[in-house]
N, C-alpha and C positions, 0 to 999 in steps of 0.2 A: 729117765727123768723127763717130765713135761715142763717146758719152760714157757711162761707167759712173758712176752718180751715188750718192754717199754721201748718205743720206737726211737729213742735217742740214747739208748743205753751203751755206755762203755762197759765191756764185759770183763775187764781185767781186774777190777777191784774185788776185795774180799767181802765187803759189807754192802748190802743193797742201799741204793739211794733212789731218788725220784727219777733218775735217768738210767737205772740199771735193770737187769733182768730180775723178774720175780719168779723164783723157782719153786716148783712143787715137787718135792722129792719123794721117791718111792711110790709111784702110782701102782706098782705091783703089790698093793695091799701092805706096804711096809709102814704106812701111817704118814700123816701130815704133821710135821713138827710146827710149833708156834701157831696154832690155828687162829688165835686172837690177834696176832700181829699182821697177818697177811691181808685181811680186808682193808686195814688202814693203809698198807703199802700200795694196794691196788688203787685206792682212792687217790693217794698222793700221786701215783703215776698218771692218773687220768687228769689231774689238775696241772700237768706239766705246761710250761709256758708255750706260747704260740711260736716263738722263734726257735727253730730246730735246725741242726746241721743236716738233718735228714730231709730230703725232699720226698714228696709223695710221687715217686717214680718207680717204675718197674722196667726190667730189661728182658727182652726175648732175644737170645742169640740163636739164630738159625744157621747151623753149621753144615756146610755142604762137604761131606766127608769124601776125600779122594783128590780134591784139587780141581775146582771149576775153571774153565777156560775164560780168559779175559775177553777175547774178541767175539766169542759166541754169546756172551752174556751182556755186558754193559759198556763195552769199549770197542765196538766194531770199527774197522778201518775201511774207508772207501778208496777206490783207485789203487789197490795193491794187487799183486799176483794172486791167482786163485788159491794157491796153497797157503796163503796167509789170510786172505779175506774170510769172513765168517761163512762157514759152510751151511748155515741156516738162513742166510740173507740178513738184511738190516731193515729196521723200522724207525720212522720218525717218531719222536716223542713230543709231548706237550711243551717241552723246553726247546725253543728255537735253536737249531744247529746241533742238537743232541740226538744221537741215534742209539737204539738198543739192538741186540741180536733178534733174529727173526722169530724166535720162540716166545717172545715176551710182549704180545700186543696189549694185554691188560695192564701190565706194569708201565708200558710206554704211555698209555692213556692216563696213568696216574703219576707220571714222572714229576709233576709239580708237588707231589707229596713225598718225594724221595730225594736223597742227597747221595750222589755217587762219588766215591773217592777213587780216582783213577791212578793216583801215584802211591798207592799202598802196596807194600810187599812184605810177606811174612819172614823172608830171609831163610826159609826152610824148603828143602826139596826132596826129602826122604820120608814123607808121611809121619814125621814127628809132630803129630797133631797137637800135642801138649804145648808146643811153643806158641801157637796162635791162641790156644785156650788160656794159657797162662798170662799173656799180656806182659811178659817180662817182669812180673812181680818177684820179689826176693824170697817168697815163702814156699816156692815149689808147689803152689796151689793154682787152681783155676781162678779166673776173674770172678766167677760166681761165688767161690768160697770167700774171696776178699770182700765182696759186697755183703755177704752174709755175716762175716766177722764184724763189719761196721754196723749192720742193722740188727744183728742178733739171729740166732739159728731159727727162730720161729717168728712169724709176723704176729701182729696184734690179734688176728683172727685165728691163730693157731696153725695156719698153713706154713709148712717149711719155707724159709726164705731162699732156699737154693734147691731147685728141682731139675732133674734130668728126664726128658720125655723121649723115649725110644719107641719104635713101632709097637713093641710088645706091650707098652703102656696102654695104648688105645685098642689093642686086639690081643688080650692076654693069652688066648689060645694059639697064637701064631708061633710057629716053630721055623726059624730061619737058619740057614747055613748048615751044610753038612761038611764041607771042606772049603776053607777060605783063608786068605793070608792073615797072619796074626794081627797085623795093624788094623784090620777091618773087623775083627771078630768081636762078638759081644763081650767076651772077657776083657779085651783091651778097652772097650768103651767103658765098662763098669769100673775098671781100674784107674783110668786116666781122666775121663771127661768130667768127673765131679770131685777130683782130688782136692783135699784141704791142705796137704803138705804140713808145714810146721804150725799152721793155724789150729790144728787139732780136729778130731773127728766130728764134733757137733756141727762143723761148717761144711762137711762133705755134702754132696748133692743127695737129696732124697730121690731114689729111683723107685717109682711106684710099681714094683714087682716083687717086693720083699728083699730082705737082707740089708736095707739101708740103716745107717747109724741112727738117723732120726726116728725111723719106725721102731728100732730096738729101744730107743730112749723112751718112747711113748708106752712101751711094754704091751702094745696091742698088736700081736702078730697076725695081721690080716692077710690071707692069701691073695696074691695079685689078681686072680681070676674073680675075686669077689668085690673088687672096687666098683664095678658097674651094677652090683646088686644092692641097691639102697636098703631094701628091707633086711637083708642079711646083716648089713653093717649096723643098722639101728638095733637089731636084736642083740648083737654083741655088746654095743654100748649100754643097752638097758641091763644086760646081765652084769656088766661090770659095775654099774650104778648100784644094783641090788647088793652086790658083794661089799661095796664100800659102805653102804648104809648099815651093814652089820658090824662094822669096825668101830668100837667105842671111841677111839682116839679122834675120829673124824667129826664127832658131834661138836657143833659150834663153829665149824668151818664152812657153813652152808653157802655163804656168798661166794667164796672162792671156789668151792667145789662145783657150784652151778655154773660159774664162769668157765671153769676148766672143761666141764663136759659139754657146755654150749660150744666151746671152741672145737671140740672133737666132732660134734654133730655137724655144726655149720661149716667148719673149716675143711676137714678132711673128707667126710662123706659126700658133702654136696659139691665141693670143688672138683672132685674127680669123676662125678657122675654126669656123663655126657647126655644121658637120657633125659635130663632136666631141661635141655635146650629145646627151643622151639624147632619143630621139624623143618621149618623154612630155613632156619639158620644152619641146621645140619646139612640140608641140601645145598646151601650156598657154599659150604666148605668142602663138599664131597669131591674128592679126587679119585675115588676108587673106580669110577667109570671111565677114566681117561685111558687106562690100559690094564691088562690082566697081569698082575705081578707074578702069578704062577708060571707064566710063559718064560720068565727070566730066572727062575730058580731051577735047581737040579731036577732033571726030567722034563722041564718045560720045552716047548717047541723052539724057543729062541735062546735056550741055555747054551748049547754048543760047547760045553766044557768051560765056559767062562765063569770060573768059580767065584771071582770077586764081585760078581753082580748078584750073589746069593742074598745080600741084604737089601737089595732094591725093593721098595714097597710102593704101593699107591695110597699110602695112609697119611701123607704129609698134611693134607687139609685137616684131618681130625687131630693131628698132633698140634697144629697151630691153634685150632679151636680150644683144645685143652689148655694151651699156654695162655690164651686170652682169659679163660675162666680163672686160672690160677692168679694171674696178675690182677684181675678184677677184685679178688678177695684178699689182696695184699701181698702175694708172693713177690719178692724183690728181684729174683733172677731165675729165668727158665732157659735151659739149653735144649734145643730141639735138633735132632740129628736126621739128616737126609743122606742116605748112603748111595754109592755107586758112581761117583764123579771122577773116578780114576780112568780116564778115557784113552788108554794106550792103543786099543785096537789090536791087542796081542792075544795069546791063547787064554789069558786069565781075565781080560777086561774088554768091555765093549769099545768100539771105536767112537770117534767124536760124533759123526752124524747119527749113529744108532743110539748112543747114550743121550744126546741132546734131544732126540725125537720124543723120548718119554720123560726125561727128567726136567727138561726145559718147560714144556707146557704145564707139568704138575707144579713146578715152582711158581710159574706165572699165575696160575689159577689160585693156588693156596694163599700167596702173598696178597693178591688183589682182594680176595675174600676177607682176609685179615684186616687190610687197610680200611675197607669199607665198613666192616663191622665195628672196629674201634672208633672210627669217625662218627658213626651213627650213635654210638653209646657215649659220646663225649669224652673218650679216653685217649684220643690221639696224643695229647700233650703229656699224658701220664705214663704211657707205655712206649718205650723205645725199642724198635725192632732193628737188629743188626744182622746182616747177611754176609757171610764170608766162608772161607775154608782154610785148610792148613797151608795151601800154596796155590799158585796158578799153573798154567800149562805152557809149553813151548809155543812161540808165535807161529811156527810152521807145522803143518800137518803132513804126515807121510802120504805118499801116493800109492794107490793099490791098482794093479793092472786088472782090467776087466775083459781083456780079449779084444781082438780086432783093432789094436792100437789105442784103445780108450783107457782112461784111468779114472778112479774116483779117489776120494780122500779118506784116510783112515784115522789113525790115532795121533796123540800128542804126548810129549814127555813131561817130566816134572820141571817146574820153573819157579825159582825163589824170588825173582826181582819184582814181579808184578802179580798181585793177588786181588781178585774181585772183592770189593767192600762197598756195601750199600747200607744207608741208615734210613729210617722212617720214624717220624713222630718224636716223642720224648721232649717236646718243646724246643728242639733244635731247628736250625735254619734249613728249610727244605727247598726243593725246586732248583737245585743247582748241581753242577759237577765241580769237584775240587781236584786240582792237579791235572796233569796231562802226561801222556806217554808218547814215545817216538812213533814214527810212521808204521812200525810193525807191532806196536804194543809190547815191545821187548823190555823197555826200561822207562823209568820216570824221567821226564825232562824238566819237571818242577820239583819243589821240595819233596823228598821221599818221606813217607810215613811208615811206621813199624808197629808191631803189636803193642809196644809201650805207649805209643800215641793213642791207639785204640783203647787200651785200658784206661788211660787218663781221661779220654772223652767219656767213657762210661761212668767212671767215678765222679767226674764233675757234673754229670747228669743226675746221679742219685744222691750226691752229697753237695752241700754248699761249701765250696772251696774257700770263699772269702771268710765265712764264719769259722771254718776249721783253722784258718790261719790265725784268726784273732783268739779263738778259744780252742786250742788243740786238744784239751782234755774232754771235749764232747764226743770224741771217737777214741777207740783203742789207739795207743801211741803209734803202732806200726801202720795202721790204716790212715791215720791223720797225716803222717809223713808222706805216704804214697799219694794222698789226695793233694796235699799242698805242693809237693815237688813235681807232680805230673804235668806233662805238656800235651794238652788236647790237640786234636786236629784243627788247624786254623780255619775259621769261617763257619764252624758248626754251632758254636755256643753263642 
């Protein structure tokens, strides 16, 4: 089923209204029922009033899979012992008195466009990534699915409202992992990172590599490797148009049919086609030159049996560029995954200095490119970037003997009490740090925040909580309750 979504639709009612989904059933040539009715419904939807519970906002959740360290990222501690102090050094930021880890010069320069929450903790320390992705919603869904439930499974442009961007999305020929821990595997990601839980399959994340519920509903089974081939896509759309033109039941439904296929052409084909970008923009986002990811995969010169670094890639810049493109055409929630942050320094994982040496500069470069790009396009207030992971890491690093009585610092363990969390844009209050941790970045010394507060902050960004409180029927009942009852992180909204 292809759904054309009115941006204020509650999707739980049986009959369409001006705020509901307009559904086109059976695009697989089963026919379009009530062709004379739909154009009128489309026009009614377009005449919807200006006051909407839905804000023109999108969210990009950049998820650092594995557990990024607090002190090496955005909460370094000065004047502490070497095994606690950031092993990458510290950098002053544009915010007086605020320091970032040594791998983040570009983000430090743009700290006035960031809000760092230092007193956030996921409460999880066993790679149960779904806890952070879920935001403590009662639906056993991701936060992205909850947003899609409130906004509809498809945006007005036809792009899915909930999308998961993995490295294979921007490099469909990429084959990662031969042996890896289950919690970091592609199967785990596909099962958990876009889950809709009790909200139902239409709100699952669309994963642009095939097999997504959204793609199945569109009945256009496009191989993932062809998303970058615009001509091949358009040929398929044209062929489907010709088939539909031969179906008698479709005569008279021209307005809606043209809108539907315009949606497909403009929304899906164009949004996922990075070749349409200005080469200078592609160059700005390019992180592939920062390191050779093959060095860290099986058989690479830096692999050394560390199987859990098998999903490390140098593609984060392209992933964030695709996220920006999707948000620009109306997608409500994009999850971008950057893997390899499980910095134990054991037989399966890189240590903290080694992992930060490649992952830190890539994160710094990709986020800076994203911030500058959305700013120049006038989208900073419309796109909220959220950076976090499933947990943090222990405040202390192991010591590794180097011979002749010298030591270096190795890995860190799992830590549930403090987890890096950064916001950018979305119309939120930037240029600040919120909350504090103790001398070793072990625990919050101010009000602690949890995934529930993170979820509430996101929902209050994309929905008007005040209007939802006054007119709860503007959203599905379960989403309306979540918005109204949620407690966002203080000082951001």
